[in-house]
C-alpha positions as CSV (number, residue, x, y, z in Angstrom):
1,X,-81.9,-13.5,93.1
2,X,-84.1,-12.1,95.2
3,X,-87.3,-13.3,93.7
4,X,-86.1,-16.7,93.7
5,X,-84.8,-16.3,97.5
6,X,-88.4,-15.4,98.2
7,X,-89.8,-17.8,96.5
8,X,-88.2,-20.4,98.1
9,X,-89.1,-18.3,101.6
10,X,-92.7,-18.6,101.0
11,X,-92.7,-22.6,99.6
12,X,-90.6,-23.5,102.7
13,X,-93.7,-21.9,104.4
14,X,-95.7,-24.1,103.0
15,X,-93.6,-27.0,104.1
16,X,-93.8,-25.6,107.9
17,X,-91.4,-22.8,108.0
18,X,-92.6,-20.3,110.3
19,X,-92.3,-17.7,108.2
20,X,-94.7,-15.2,110.6
21,X,-91.9,-15.4,113.0
22,X,-89.1,-13.8,110.5
23,X,-91.8,-11.6,108.3
24,X,-91.5,-8.3,110.4
25,X,-87.5,-8.5,109.6
26,X,-88.2,-8.7,106.1
27,X,-88.0,-5.2,104.6
28,X,-91.2,-3.7,103.5
29,X,-90.4,-4.6,99.6
30,X,-89.8,-8.1,100.0
31,X,-93.1,-8.3,102.4
32,X,-94.7,-6.7,99.1
33,X,-93.3,-8.8,96.6
34,X,-94.1,-11.8,98.7
35,X,-97.7,-11.1,98.8
36,X,-98.0,-10.3,94.7
37,X,-96.2,-13.6,94.2
38,X,-99.5,-15.3,96.8
39,X,-102.0,-13.3,94.7
40,X,-100.0,-14.8,91.4
41,X,-100.0,-18.2,92.5
42,X,-103.9,-17.7,93.7
43,X,-102.4,-17.9,97.4
44,X,-104.9,-16.5,99.8
45,X,-102.1,-14.7,102.2
46,X,-102.8,-15.1,106.2
47,X,-104.3,-12.3,107.9
48,X,-100.9,-11.7,109.6
49,X,-99.3,-11.0,106.3
50,X,-101.7,-8.2,105.3
51,X,-101.8,-6.4,108.7
52,X,-98.3,-5.4,107.8
């Protein structure tokens, strides 16, 4: 369930959702999972995602 939520969040960001505005509100494990999903999908994560 959590992975599905994070996938939806990342896909929404691809369509213009301001993920950066809520990135700091995600827990550390959720941020790591998002970075791992991007890596799995072959998507380069922006610097602001990797810096936290």
